[in-house]
C-alpha positions in Angstrom: 8.3 20.8 -8.2 4.7 20.0 -9.1 2.2 22.1 -7.2 -0.5 19.7 -5.9 -2.8 22.7 -5.1 -3.1 23.6 -8.8 -5.7 21.5 -10.5 -7.6 18.5 -9.2 -6.1 15.3 -7.7 -7.7 12.0 -8.5 -7.2 9.3 -5.9 -8.5 5.9 -6.9 -9.1 3.6 -4.0 -9.5 6.7 -1.9 -11.8 5.1 0.6 -9.4 2.2 1.2 -6.5 1.9 3.6 -3.6 3.7 1.9 -5.9 5.8 -0.3 -7.8 7.4 2.6 -4.5 7.9 4.5 -3.1 9.7 1.5 -6.2 11.9 1.3 -5.8 12.6 5.0 -2.2 13.6 4.6 -3.1 15.9 1.7 -5.7 17.5 3.9 -3.0 18.1 6.5 -1.3 20.2 3.9 -4.3 22.2 3.1 -5.2 20.3 -0.1 -8.8 19.2 -0.7 -9.2 19.6 -4.4 -9.6 15.9 -4.6 -11.8 13.5 -6.6 -12.1 10.1 -4.9 -13.1 6.9 -6.7 -13.6 3.5 -5.1 -15.9 0.5 -4.8 -17.7 0.9 -1.5 -19.9 -2.2 -1.9 -21.0 -3.7 1.4 -17.8 -3.0 3.3 -17.3 -0.5 6.2 -14.6 1.4 4.4 -17.0 4.3 3.8 -16.2 5.2 7.4 -12.7 6.2 6.3 -14.3 9.0 4.2 -16.3 10.6 7.0 -13.6 12.9 8.4 -11.8 13.6 5.0 -12.1 16.7 2.9 -12.6 16.2 -0.8 -14.3 17.7 -3.8 -16.3 14.8 -5.1 -16.8 11.0 -5.0 -17.6 8.6 -7.8 -18.0 4.8 -7.7 -15.1 3.4 -9.8 -17.2 1.7 -12.5 -19.2 5.0 -13.0 -15.9 6.9 -13.3 -14.6 4.4 -15.8 -17.7 4.7 -17.9 -17.7 8.5 -17.7 -14.0 8.6 -18.5 -14.5 6.4 -21.6 -17.4 8.5 -22.8 -16.6 12.0 -21.7 -12.9 12.3 -21.0 -13.0 16.1 -21.4 -15.0 16.3 -18.1 -11.8 15.5 -16.3 -9.5 17.9 -18.0 -8.8 19.7 -14.7 -7.2 16.6 -13.2 -3.4 17.3 -12.9 -2.3 14.3 -10.7 -3.5 10.8 -10.3 -2.7 8.6 -7.3 -3.9 5.2 -8.6 -4.2 3.1 -5.4 -7.4 1.2 -6.2 -6.8 -2.5 -6.6 -7.7 -5.9 -5.2 -5.0 -6.4 -2.6 -5.8 -9.9 -1.5 -2.7 -12.1 -1.8 -4.9 -15.2 -1.7 -7.4 -14.2 -4.4 -7.7 -17.1 -6.9 -9.8 -15.5 -9.6 -6.9 -14.6 -12.0 -9.3 -13.0 -14.6 -10.7 -10.7 -11.9 -7.2 -9.7 -10.9 -6.2 -9.0 -14.5 -9.2 -6.8 -15.1 -9.0 -5.0 -11.8 -5.3 -4.6 -11.2 -3.8 -4.6 -14.7 -6.3 -3.5 -17.3 -7.8 -0.7 -15.3 -4.3 0.6 -14.5 -3.3 0.4 -18.1 -6.4 2.4 -19.2 -5.8 5.1 -16.6 -2.1 5.3 -17.5 -2.8 5.7 -21.2 -5.3 8.4 -20.5 -2.9 10.2 -18.2 -0.1 10.0 -20.8 -2.5 11.5 -23.4 -3.5 14.3 -21.1 0.0 14.9 -19.7 -1.3 14.1 -16.2 1.2 13.1 -13.4 0.5 9.4 -12.8 1.5 7.7 -9.6 0.4 4.0 -9.2 0.7 1.3 -6.6 2.8 -1.7 -7.5 3.8 -4.1 -4.8 6.8 -5.7 -3.0 4.9 -9.0 -3.8 6.4 -8.7 -7.3 9.8 -9.6 -5.8 8.6 -13.1 -4.9 11.2 -14.9 -2.7 13.7 -12.2 -3.5 16.1 -14.4 -5.5 16.9 -11.4 -7.6 17.1 -9.1 -4.6 14.7 -6.4 -3.7 16.4 -3.5 -5.5 14.3 -1.0 -7.4 17.4 -0.1 -9.6 16.9 -3.5 -11.3 16.9 -2.9 -15.1 15.1 -6.1 -16.1 12.0 -6.5 -14.0 10.9 -9.5 -16.2 13.4 -11.6 -14.1 11.2 -11.2 -11.0 9.1 -14.2 -10.1 6.0 -13.3 -8.0 4.7 -16.1 -5.7 1.0 -15.4 -6.2 -1.4 -14.0 -8.8 -1.8 -10.8 -6.9 1.9 -10.1 -7.2 1.8 -11.1 -10.9 -1.1 -8.8 -11.6 1.0 -5.9 -10.3 4.0 -7.0 -12.3 2.0 -7.2 -15.5 1.6 -3.4 -15.4 5.2 -2.8 -14.4 6.2 -4.8 -17.4 3.8 -3.0 -19.7 5.1 0.4 -18.4 8.7 -0.7 -19.0 8.1 -2.1 -22.5 6.3 1.0 -23.6 8.7 3.5 -22.2 6.3 4.9 -19.5 8.8 4.5 -16.6 10.6 7.7 -17.6 7.5 9.8 -16.9 5.3 7.9 -14.3 5.9 6.7 -10.8 5.4 3.1 -9.5 5.3 2.5 -5.8 6.4 -0.9 -4.5 4.8 -0.9 -1.1 6.2 -3.3 1.4 4.2 -4.3 4.6 2.2 -1.2 5.3 0.1 -1.0 8.4 -1.8 1.6 10.4 -5.2 3.2 10.9 -8.0 2.9 8.4 -7.4 -0.8 7.6 -10.2 -2.3 9.6 -12.3 -3.2 6.5 -9.6 -5.4 5.0 -10.7 -8.6 6.8 -8.0 -11.3 6.5 -5.6 -8.8 4.7 -5.4 -6.6 7.8 -2.0 -6.2 9.3 -0.8 -8.3 12.2 -1.0 -5.2 14.4 -4.7 -4.9 13.8 -5.4 -8.6 14.1 -3.2 -9.1 17.1 -4.9 -6.2 18.9 -8.2 -8.0 18.7 -6.7 -11.3 19.7 -5.0 -9.8 22.8 -8.2 -8.0 23.9 -10.2 -11.2 23.5 -7.7 -14.0 24.6 -4.6 -12.3 26.1 -2.3 -13.8 23.5 -1.2 -13.6 19.8 -1.1 -16.4 17.3 1.9 -16.4 14.9 2.6 -18.9 12.1 5.3 -21.5 12.7 8.2 -21.5 10.2 8.3 -24.2 7.6 11.8 -23.4 6.5 14.8 -24.6 8.6 16.6 -21.3 8.0 14.0 -19.5 10.1 12.9 -20.2 13.6 9.2 -19.9 14.5 8.2 -16.2 14.4 11.6 -15.1 13.1 10.4 -14.7 9.5 11.4 -11.2 8.5 9.4 -8.4 6.9 9.9 -4.8 6.1 7.1 -3.1 8.1 6.2 0.5 7.1 3.8 2.8 8.9 1.1 4.2 6.7 1.8 7.8 7.8 5.3 7.4 6.4 4.1 5.6 3.3 1.8 8.4 2.1 4.5 11.0 2.8 6.8 9.1 0.5 4.1 8.8 -2.2 3.4 12.5 -2.1 7.1 13.4 -2.2 7.5 11.4 -5.4 4.4 12.9 -7.0 5.7 16.4 -6.4 9.1 15.7 -7.7 8.8 15.9 -11.5 12.3 14.3 -11.9 11.5 11.3 -9.8 10.2 8.7 -12.3 10.3 5.0 -12.5 9.6 2.3 -9.8 10.5 3.0 -6.2 10.6 0.8 -3.1 8.5 2.2 -0.3 9.6 0.5 2.9 11.4 1.3 6.1 14.6 -0.2 4.7 14.9 -2.5 7.7 13.4 -6.0 8.3 11.9 -7.0 11.6 10.6 -10.4 12.8 7.0 -11.1 13.6 8.1 -11.7 17.2 9.5 -8.2 17.3 6.3 -6.8 15.9 4.1 -8.8 18.3 6.3 -7.7 21.3 5.8 -4.1 20.3 2.0 -4.5 20.3 2.1 -6.1 23.8 4.3 -3.2 25.0 2.0 -0.6 23.6 -0.8 -2.2 25.6 1.3 -2.5 28.8 1.2 -6.3 28.8 3.8 -9.1 28.8 4.2 -11.0 25.5 2.2 -14.1 25.2 2.7 -15.8 21.8 1.4 -19.1 20.5 2.7 -20.6 17.3 0.3 -22.3 14.9 0.8 -24.2 11.7 0.8 -22.2 8.5 -2.1 -23.3 6.2 -0.9 -25.6 3.5 -2.6 -23.5 0.9 -0.2 -20.6 1.4 3.0 -22.4 2.4 4.5 -22.4 -1.1 3.5 -18.8 -1.7 4.7 -17.3 1.6 7.5 -14.6 1.7 9.9 -15.4 4.5 12.0 -12.3 4.0 11.4 -8.8 2.7 13.6 -5.7 3.1 13.4 -2.6 0.9 16.5 -1.1 -0.6 15.4 2.6 -0.3 18.6 4.2 -1.8 16.7 5.2 -4.9 14.0 7.0 -2.9 16.7 8.8 -0.8 18.4 9.9 -4.0 15.4 12.0 -4.9 15.9 14.0 -1.7 13.6 12.2 0.6 15.1 12.6 4.1 12.2 12.7 6.5 12.6 10.8 9.7 10.6 7.6 9.8 8.7 6.2 12.8 10.6 3.4 14.4 8.6 0.2 14.6 7.9 0.7 18.3 6.9 4.3 17.8 4.6 3.4 15.0 2.9 0.5 16.8 2.4 2.7 19.9 0.9 5.5 17.8 -1.5 3.1 16.0 -2.6 1.2 19.1 -2.9 4.1 21.5 -4.4 6.7 19.2 -6.6 4.6 17.0 -7.2 0.9 17.9 -8.0 1.6 21.5 -10.6 4.2 20.5 -11.9 2.6 17.3 -10.7 5.8 15.6 -9.7 6.7 12.1 -7.4 9.3 10.6 -9.1 12.6 10.9 -10.7 11.7 14.2 -7.6 11.9 16.3 
């Protein structure tokens, strides 16, 4: 078992959605020996930091320059949670995605390997594409996967690098499925349906869902594996602590639910009757849209992870009632 209280923990993307939730969970465990890096820019994600406890903060480009010039300054880092990335599935600048999601990850991984630092990084369920090869993290040849967008491919590029160079027997990759929960307000169009729908319901009394453009799925019956962020970060920490848990792991609930089921849970949390309107899916994303995701989580469970997950209804109620209704963030509840 790796003791996260001994030495410093580096969390890249620590002001972002999953990153700040992970820092919050570490704080709940009495851990604040944390160095956070991120790009704050003009976004409101700085608000996610306000109630967190951490040792220091560095802008990501400053950290990168410092690391390249004075790596010994970070000799006390024992664990890296690399969660910083562009998470937009509609980003079209492939060069930007390669630099930000692949090259930065590769540099950090090589440094971690050289310093014998525990390295945990965010991959993505987007690497599975339409799921023709299944969504099984036991899969020996990940080069068979066909991501539907450049974001997914930028994540797969590092998965492939790690596999080809023998890194997967000593680092941990996290294939996050559809994660939602508090601290995602700054993500604009990449916010979860729960966050978007809450605003829609408050303003118009209804929720808009995409129509299906595949005959196999009725409108709103497209299926996704939705995972509450509080469960996601517990899984990530468990894998970081377990020195024998290496390789790529699916982080999901293990159960798919329809968008209608999710929307109904939001209305229920607000004490309202469902009112759903179906709209055409933009043509620009129709060919790149995942109609079904469901995590095979047997590999995660084989490491001894047995914590009870929030049900979809419990998680939505927690998110809506504790956070969205009060414009609150983790640490303020």
